[in-house]
C-alpha positions in Angstrom: 104.1 18.5 173.3 103.6 14.8 172.6 100.5 13.4 170.9 98.6 12.3 174.0 99.1 15.7 175.6 97.9 17.4 172.4 94.8 15.3 172.2 93.9 15.9 175.8 94.6 19.6 175.4 92.4 19.8 172.3 89.5 17.8 173.9 89.5 19.9 177.1 89.6 23.1 175.1 86.8 21.9 172.9 84.7 21.4 176.0 85.6 24.9 177.2 84.6 26.3 173.8 81.3 24.6 173.9 80.6 25.8 177.5 81.7 29.4 176.9 79.8 29.9 173.7 76.7 27.9 174.9 76.4 29.8 178.2 76.8 33.2 176.4 73.4 32.7 174.6 71.1 31.8 177.4 69.5 35.2 177.6 69.3 35.6 173.8 67.6 32.3 173.4 65.0 33.2 176.0 64.3 36.5 174.2 64.0 34.8 170.8 61.6 32.2 172.2 64.0 29.3 171.8 64.4 26.7 174.5 67.5 27.2 176.7 68.9 23.7 175.9 68.4 24.3 172.1 70.1 27.7 172.2 73.1 26.3 174.2 73.4 23.3 171.9 73.3 25.3 168.7 75.8 28.0 169.9 78.2 25.4 171.4 78.2 23.1 168.4 78.7 26.1 166.0 81.7 27.2 167.9 83.1 23.7 168.2 82.6 23.2 164.4 84.6 26.3 163.7 87.5 25.1 165.8 87.4 21.5 164.4 87.4 23.0 160.8 90.5 25.1 161.6 92.3 22.1 163.2 91.4 20.0 160.2 92.7 22.6 157.7 96.0 23.0 159.7 96.4 19.2 159.8 95.8 18.9 156.0 98.8 21.1 155.3 101.5 18.7 156.5 99.8 15.9 158.5 100.9 17.5 161.8 99.4 19.9 164.3 101.9 22.2 166.0 101.1 24.0 169.3 100.9 27.3 167.3 98.3 25.8 164.9 96.3 24.5 167.8 96.4 27.8 169.6 95.5 29.7 166.4 92.4 27.4 165.9 91.1 28.1 169.3 91.8 31.9 169.2 89.3 32.2 166.4 86.4 31.5 168.7 87.9 33.2 171.8 86.9 36.9 171.4 89.4 37.9 174.1 92.3 36.0 172.6 95.2 38.0 171.3 97.0 37.0 168.1 100.7 37.5 167.5 99.9 40.5 165.3 97.8 42.0 168.2 100.7 41.7 170.6 103.1 43.2 168.1 100.8 46.2 167.6 100.4 46.7 171.3 104.2 46.5 171.8 104.7 49.1 169.0 102.1 51.4 170.6 103.7 51.1 174.0 107.1 51.8 172.5 105.7 54.9 170.8 104.2 56.1 174.0 107.6 55.7 175.9 109.4 57.6 173.1 106.8 60.4 173.3 107.1 60.6 177.1 110.9 60.8 176.9 110.7 63.5 174.2 108.4 65.7 176.3 110.8 65.4 179.3 113.8 66.7 177.2 
């Protein structure tokens, strides 16, 4: 990815992080007696700050941001995101299930 595409990707994903985390607290803010706008703003900015911090730390290492570093920064706030380790574990579990199924057929 070139620099312009990286910047556009990061900015659009930051907007998505703000929206996803902000909208997730609407009900909680109402229950706690906090205005909806304030709850959305605090939750959204907190999530964005976490992503920006991860991006900054990755950039400080070598002065570059790779696609993997960008994806890793955003996966920290995406509860549904899978890391490489998660995928490896799932593949290993699937392999074990296939081996067990073959063993029971024999």
